C-alpha positions as CSV (number, residue, x, y, z in Angstrom):
1,M,5.4,-68.7,-24.7
2,I,6.3,-65.6,-26.7
3,A,8.6,-63.7,-24.4
4,R,10.4,-61.4,-26.8
5,L,9.9,-59.9,-30.3
6,H,12.4,-58.2,-32.5
7,G,11.2,-56.6,-35.7
8,H,9.9,-53.6,-37.5
9,V,6.8,-51.6,-36.5
10,V,4.2,-51.8,-39.3
11,A,1.2,-50.1,-37.5
12,L,0.4,-48.1,-34.5
13,E,-3.1,-48.6,-33.0
14,D,-5.0,-47.3,-29.9
15,G,-3.2,-49.0,-27.1
16,A,-1.3,-51.5,-29.3
17,V,1.5,-51.8,-31.9
18,V,1.9,-54.3,-34.7
19,V,5.4,-55.6,-35.2
20,D,6.5,-57.6,-38.2
21,V,8.8,-60.4,-37.3
22,G,9.9,-62.6,-40.3
23,G,6.8,-61.7,-42.3
24,V,4.4,-62.3,-39.4
25,G,2.6,-59.4,-37.8
26,Y,2.2,-59.6,-34.0
27,R,-0.3,-57.2,-32.3
28,V,1.1,-56.2,-28.9
29,H,-1.0,-54.3,-26.4
30,M,1.2,-51.8,-24.6
31,P,0.9,-48.9,-22.1
32,A,-0.2,-45.8,-24.1
33,A,3.0,-43.9,-23.6
34,H,5.0,-46.8,-24.8
35,V,3.0,-47.0,-28.0
36,A,4.0,-43.4,-28.8
37,D,7.6,-44.4,-28.5
38,M,7.2,-47.0,-31.2
39,A,6.8,-44.3,-33.9
40,P,7.5,-44.0,-36.8
41,A,6.3,-47.0,-38.8
42,G,9.3,-49.0,-40.0
43,K,11.3,-48.5,-36.8
44,L,13.2,-51.6,-35.6
45,V,12.2,-52.4,-32.0
46,T,12.7,-55.1,-29.4
47,L,9.7,-55.8,-27.1
48,H,9.5,-57.9,-24.0
49,T,6.2,-59.6,-24.0
50,Y,3.7,-61.7,-22.1
51,L,1.3,-64.1,-23.9
52,H,-2.1,-64.3,-22.3
53,V,-4.0,-67.4,-23.2
54,R,-7.8,-67.9,-22.7
55,E,-10.1,-70.6,-24.0
56,N,-10.7,-69.0,-27.4
57,E,-8.2,-66.1,-27.5
58,M,-4.5,-65.3,-27.3
59,E,-3.3,-61.8,-26.7
60,L,0.2,-60.4,-26.5
61,F,1.1,-57.6,-24.0
62,G,4.4,-56.0,-24.0
63,A,6.8,-53.1,-23.4
64,A,10.3,-52.1,-24.5
65,D,11.3,-52.0,-20.8
66,P,11.7,-55.5,-19.3
67,A,11.0,-54.0,-15.8
68,A,7.5,-53.1,-17.0
69,I,6.7,-56.6,-18.1
70,A,8.1,-58.1,-14.9
71,L,5.8,-55.8,-12.9
72,F,2.9,-56.6,-15.3
73,R,3.4,-60.3,-14.6
74,M,3.5,-59.7,-10.8
75,L,0.3,-57.7,-11.0
76,L,-1.4,-60.6,-12.7
77,T,-0.8,-62.7,-9.5
78,V,-3.2,-60.5,-7.6
79,T,-6.8,-61.8,-7.4
80,G,-9.1,-59.6,-9.6
81,I,-6.3,-58.1,-11.7
82,G,-6.4,-59.2,-15.3
83,P,-4.2,-58.1,-18.2
84,R,-6.3,-55.0,-19.0
85,A,-6.3,-53.8,-15.4
86,A,-2.5,-54.4,-15.2
87,L,-2.1,-52.5,-18.4
88,A,-4.2,-49.6,-17.1
89,I,-2.0,-49.3,-14.1
90,L,1.2,-49.2,-16.2
91,S,-0.4,-46.7,-18.6
92,T,-1.0,-44.4,-15.7
93,M,2.3,-44.7,-13.8
94,E,5.9,-45.6,-14.5
95,P,6.8,-49.1,-13.1
96,A,9.1,-47.5,-10.4
97,V,6.2,-45.3,-9.2
98,V,3.9,-48.3,-9.0
99,E,6.4,-50.2,-6.9
100,Q,6.9,-47.2,-4.7
101,A,3.2,-46.7,-4.2
102,I,2.8,-50.4,-3.2
103,V,5.6,-50.5,-0.7
104,A,4.5,-47.2,0.8
105,E,1.0,-48.5,1.0
106,D,-0.2,-45.5,-1.0
107,V,-3.6,-46.8,-1.9
108,A,-4.8,-43.4,-3.2
109,R,-2.0,-43.3,-5.7
110,L,-2.9,-46.8,-7.1
111,T,-6.6,-45.8,-7.5
112,E,-5.5,-43.2,-10.1
113,A,-5.4,-46.0,-12.6
114,P,-8.8,-46.4,-14.5
115,G,-10.8,-49.3,-13.1
116,I,-8.8,-49.7,-9.9
117,G,-10.9,-49.1,-6.9
118,R,-9.9,-48.8,-3.3
119,K,-10.5,-52.4,-2.4
120,T,-8.5,-53.6,-5.4
121,A,-5.7,-51.2,-4.6
122,Q,-5.6,-52.5,-1.0
123,R,-5.4,-56.1,-2.3
124,I,-2.5,-55.1,-4.6
125,V,-0.6,-53.7,-1.6
126,L,-1.4,-56.8,0.6
127,D,-0.3,-59.3,-2.1
128,L,2.7,-57.5,-3.5
129,K,4.3,-55.4,-0.8
130,G,6.2,-58.4,0.7
131,K,7.3,-59.6,-2.7
132,L,8.7,-56.2,-3.7
133,E,10.5,-55.8,-0.4
134,A,12.1,-59.2,-0.9
135,Q,13.5,-57.8,-4.2
136,G,15.1,-54.9,-2.4
137,V,12.4,-52.2,-2.6
138,V,12.5,-50.4,0.7
139,A,10.3,-47.7,2.3
140,G,11.5,-44.2,1.7
141,P,12.0,-41.4,4.2
142,A,9.1,-39.7,5.8
143,G,6.6,-42.2,4.4
144,G,7.2,-41.0,0.9
145,F,7.5,-43.1,-2.2
146,A,9.8,-46.1,-1.9
147,A,12.6,-47.2,-4.2
148,R,15.4,-49.7,-4.5
149,D,17.5,-46.6,-4.1
150,V,17.2,-42.9,-4.7
151,R,18.3,-43.4,-8.3
152,V,15.2,-45.4,-9.2
153,A,12.9,-42.5,-8.3
154,E,15.2,-40.0,-10.0
155,D,15.3,-42.1,-13.2
156,A,11.6,-41.8,-13.5
157,D,11.8,-38.0,-13.1
158,A,14.7,-37.7,-15.5
159,V,12.9,-39.8,-18.1
160,A,9.8,-37.6,-17.7
161,A,11.9,-34.4,-18.2
162,L,13.4,-35.8,-21.4
163,L,10.0,-36.9,-22.7
164,A,8.8,-33.3,-22.2
165,L,11.7,-32.2,-24.4
166,G,10.4,-34.4,-27.2
167,Y,12.6,-37.5,-26.9
168,T,11.1,-41.0,-26.8
169,R,11.1,-43.1,-23.7
170,G,13.7,-45.5,-25.3
171,E,16.0,-42.6,-26.2
172,A,15.7,-41.1,-22.7
173,R,16.5,-44.4,-20.9
174,A,19.4,-45.1,-23.3
175,A,20.9,-41.7,-22.9
176,L,20.6,-41.8,-19.1
177,A,22.4,-45.2,-19.1
178,A,25.1,-43.9,-21.5
179,A,25.6,-40.8,-19.3
180,G,26.4,-43.0,-16.3
181,S,26.9,-40.2,-13.8
182,D,27.9,-40.9,-10.2
183,D,25.2,-42.2,-7.8
184,G,25.3,-39.0,-5.8
185,A,24.9,-36.7,-8.8
186,P,21.9,-34.3,-8.6
187,L,19.0,-35.0,-10.9
188,E,19.6,-31.9,-12.9
189,D,23.2,-33.0,-13.6
190,R,22.0,-36.4,-14.8
191,I,19.5,-34.7,-17.2
192,V,22.2,-32.4,-18.6
193,A,24.6,-35.4,-19.1
194,A,21.8,-37.3,-20.9
195,L,21.2,-34.3,-23.2
196,R,24.9,-34.2,-24.1
197,V,24.6,-37.8,-25.1
198,L,21.5,-37.2,-27.2
199,S,23.2,-34.2,-29.0
200,R,26.1,-36.2,-30.3
């Protein structure tokens, strides 16, 4: 199984990226926002991948974020959810938001993904809520989105803010990690700290 690729981007496609590893080009299907992060061509990237094998076809699905692939694999355990449907979900929402919607039983949120109807969303909640809770995802206050802790939800907001400022998802995550502010720091302070890292 191909679980990880490290190489240079040679082409960006609609919903996929081609990565050259030792002279071999691997086409990796990714969430749309993650494909944009792979630019420009020639960029050195590390992708966490999942190899989907069918009778007459093999396809790679991946993301720079290992959490995204872990959730992708979990979604595939749900009856009726194939790689394309799982990819559609992760193209619509950040992994943390998907987890939060599942634990909070927010079926309406899950149906925002293309091709995910109410019955499928209910099945996702039924099959995965317990698994996520076993990993430490807990229901948030007032029935809102859930998270392993407040930081998980804030990270998604901080990344979104940095994306809006023109940074890539990879740059945003790396800067937030490097900033390493206290757990109780307000979201705005974490964004400012990340911007300081990015301006160095």
